[in-house]
C-alpha positions in Angstrom: 10.0 -22.4 -5.2 12.6 -19.7 -4.5 12.4 -17.7 -7.8 8.4 -18.1 -7.7 8.3 -16.5 -4.5 10.4 -13.4 -5.5 8.5 -13.2 -9.0 4.9 -13.7 -6.5 2.9 -10.2 -6.5 0.9 -11.5 -3.4 4.1 -12.4 -1.8 5.5 -9.9 0.6 8.1 -7.3 0.3 9.8 -9.0 3.2 9.4 -12.7 2.1 10.2 -12.1 -1.8 13.6 -9.8 -0.4 14.9 -13.4 2.1 14.5 -15.7 -1.3 16.3 -13.3 -3.0 19.2 -13.3 -0.4 19.5 -17.3 0.1 19.6 -17.3 -4.0 22.5 -15.4 -4.0 23.8 -17.2 -1.2 23.7 -20.3 -3.0 24.7 -18.8 -6.2 27.7 -16.6 -5.2 28.4 -18.1 -1.9 28.1 -15.8 1.2 29.7 -12.5 1.9 32.2 -13.6 3.8 33.0 -16.2 1.3 35.1 -15.2 -1.7 33.9 -15.3 -5.2 36.5 -17.2 -7.8 36.6 -15.4 -11.0 38.5 -11.9 -11.8 39.1 -10.5 -8.5 39.0 -7.1 -9.9 35.3 -7.0 -11.2 33.1 -5.5 -9.3 29.7 -7.1 -8.1 26.9 -5.0 -8.3 23.2 -5.6 -6.8 20.7 -3.0 -8.1 17.7 -2.7 -5.8 14.5 -1.0 -6.3 13.8 1.9 -4.5 11.3 0.1 -2.5 13.8 -2.5 -1.2 16.2 0.4 -0.5 13.6 1.8 1.8 12.9 -1.7 3.7 16.7 -2.4 4.0 17.2 1.2 5.5 
């Protein structure tokens, strides 16, 4: 359901962002939780212009 919400063009941008954040939290853990694996590797999240504007 979360992936469908992210892909749903009729969903509002805040709904899609919340769904995407929830997916990332479930897959990679919350920001305060360490990511297992190569500690030197960077995690990069690329956001669209609309999302950057929404996030401030």
